[in-house]
C-alpha positions in Angstrom: 38.6 3.9 41.5 39.7 1.4 44.5 41.8 2.8 47.2 43.3 0.7 49.7 44.5 2.3 52.8 46.1 1.5 56.5 48.1 3.2 59.1 51.3 0.9 58.4 53.2 1.8 55.7 54.6 -1.7 55.7 51.3 -3.1 55.0 50.7 -0.9 52.1 54.1 -1.9 50.5 53.1 -5.6 51.0 50.0 -5.0 49.2 51.4 -3.3 46.3 54.0 -6.1 46.2 51.3 -8.6 46.1 49.2 -6.8 43.1 52.4 -6.4 41.0 52.1 -5.0 37.7 48.3 -5.8 37.3 46.4 -2.9 35.3 43.4 -3.0 37.9 45.5 -2.6 41.0 44.1 -0.4 43.5 45.7 2.8 44.5 47.6 3.0 48.0 47.6 5.4 50.6 48.6 5.8 54.2 45.4 6.8 56.4 43.9 6.6 59.7 40.6 4.6 59.8 39.2 7.5 62.1 40.4 10.2 59.8 40.0 9.0 56.0 41.5 11.2 53.2 38.3 10.9 51.2 35.9 13.5 50.5 32.2 13.3 51.8 29.9 10.8 49.9 32.9 9.9 47.7 32.9 5.8 47.8 30.3 3.4 46.8 31.6 0.7 49.0 33.9 0.4 52.3 35.4 -2.9 53.0 37.1 -3.4 56.6 38.5 -7.1 57.2 39.2 -8.0 60.7 39.7 -4.3 61.5 36.9 -2.7 63.5 38.1 -4.2 67.1 41.6 -2.9 66.1 40.8 0.8 65.8 41.2 2.8 69.2 37.9 4.4 68.6 35.5 2.1 66.7 32.8 4.5 66.7 34.8 7.1 64.8 35.9 4.8 62.3 32.2 3.6 61.7 31.4 7.4 61.5 34.0 8.0 58.9 32.8 5.1 56.8 29.3 6.5 56.8 30.8 9.8 56.0 32.5 8.7 52.8 30.0 6.4 51.5 27.5 8.0 48.9 23.8 7.7 50.2 22.6 3.9 49.6 26.4 2.7 49.6 27.3 -0.2 51.7 29.9 -1.1 54.2 31.2 -4.8 54.5 33.3 -5.6 57.3 34.3 -8.9 59.3 35.2 -9.5 63.0 36.4 -12.4 65.1 33.5 -14.6 66.6 33.3 -15.2 70.3 36.8 -16.0 71.9 36.0 -19.7 72.4 35.5 -20.1 68.7 38.7 -18.7 67.6 41.5 -20.8 68.8 43.5 -19.4 65.8 44.1 -16.4 68.1 43.3 -17.3 71.7 46.0 -19.9 72.0 48.5 -17.2 71.4 46.8 -15.3 73.9 46.7 -18.2 76.4 50.4 -18.4 76.1 51.0 -14.7 76.7 48.7 -15.2 79.7 50.8 -17.8 81.2 54.4 -16.4 80.7 54.0 -12.8 81.1 52.5 -10.8 84.1 49.1 -9.0 83.4 49.5 -5.8 81.4 49.4 -2.4 83.3 46.7 -1.4 81.0 44.1 -4.0 79.8 43.4 -4.0 76.0 40.0 -4.1 74.7 39.1 -7.8 73.7 39.5 -8.3 69.7 36.4 -10.7 70.3 34.1 -8.0 71.9 32.2 -7.5 68.4 31.6 -11.4 68.1 28.1 -11.8 69.0 25.8 -11.1 66.1 23.3 -8.8 68.5 26.6 -6.6 69.7 27.8 -6.2 66.0 24.3 -5.4 64.9 23.7 -2.9 67.5 27.1 -1.1 67.0 26.3 -0.6 63.1 23.0 0.6 63.9 24.1 3.1 66.4 26.6 4.3 63.8 23.6 5.0 61.6 23.5 2.0 59.0 20.5 0.4 58.1 19.6 -3.0 56.2 22.2 -4.8 58.3 23.2 -8.4 57.4 25.4 -10.7 59.4 26.2 -14.1 58.5 29.0 -16.6 60.1 32.0 -17.9 58.1 34.4 -20.3 59.8 37.7 -21.4 58.4 40.8 -23.3 59.6 44.6 -22.4 59.0 47.2 -25.0 59.0 51.0 -24.4 60.3 53.8 -26.7 59.7 55.0 -26.0 63.4 54.5 -23.9 66.2 57.0 -21.4 65.2 54.8 -20.9 62.0 52.0 -20.2 64.0 53.6 -18.0 66.3 54.9 -15.9 63.5 51.6 -15.7 61.8 50.1 -14.5 65.2 52.6 -11.7 65.4 51.6 -10.6 61.8 48.1 -10.2 62.7 48.8 -8.8 66.6 49.6 -5.2 65.3 50.4 -3.1 68.2 50.7 -6.2 70.6 53.3 -7.5 68.2 55.5 -4.4 68.7 55.1 -4.7 72.4 56.3 -8.4 72.1 59.3 -7.6 69.9 60.6 -5.4 72.8 60.8 -8.1 75.4 64.0 -9.6 76.2 65.2 -12.3 73.9 65.2 -15.1 76.4 61.5 -14.0 77.3 60.6 -14.2 73.5 62.0 -17.6 73.4 60.1 -18.7 76.6 56.9 -17.6 74.5 57.9 -19.6 71.5 58.7 -22.7 73.6 55.4 -22.5 75.6 53.0 -21.9 72.7 53.6 -25.8 71.8 51.7 -26.7 74.9 48.9 -24.4 74.0 48.8 -26.0 70.4 48.7 -29.8 71.6 44.9 -30.0 70.9 45.2 -29.1 67.4 47.7 -31.4 66.0 46.5 -32.7 62.6 45.1 -36.1 62.8 44.9 -36.8 59.2 48.5 -37.9 58.6 49.6 -34.4 58.0 52.3 -32.8 60.0 51.8 -29.5 61.9 48.7 -27.8 63.5 45.2 -27.1 62.3 43.3 -24.2 64.0 39.8 -23.1 63.4 38.5 -19.6 63.4 34.9 -18.1 63.5 34.2 -14.9 62.1 31.0 -12.8 61.6 30.9 -11.1 58.1 28.5 -7.8 58.0 27.0 -5.7 55.5 25.1 -2.5 56.2 23.9 0.3 54.2 24.3 4.2 54.5 20.7 5.3 54.1 19.7 6.9 50.9 
């Protein structure tokens, strides 16, 4: 059985929509990654794509992943690399920092696991071994600044909800200002729009047998 979980029901609805009527589609369940609805040692594999840095308590999420894995089972996860290597995300963050006042409560950086040694130490501290970490770099094309901004909001989770509560004029100012931060990423091959690179780390680790 393949079980897909997310705390946001809208993400589950979208996942089910994309799977359609495929016979091998996963089961979908609303679940908190820090309190998974799975029995001890009930899974052979756990996958978490670009998620670890979102959890309020990542160490609890990793403990849950270890709990639900059978001995010898593996977790595979990905995280953003160092900030300067991920214009895909930090250009929008730059815009927000220019237009809005600093937040009253600082959020943990989504890039805090971007160094290989930090990620490896985090996995080891959670009780995993046989840790393998590899880089993965890709680029995303956006037809215009509006498409880029919407994609960022789609990835931003709780931050997107906070931005959505801003006055409409402020939201318009953000959309206008992001064009300046995208200036260095104009396509130069005759293609319209913007091309933004991103560097990630992809890690695999084992629950000891």
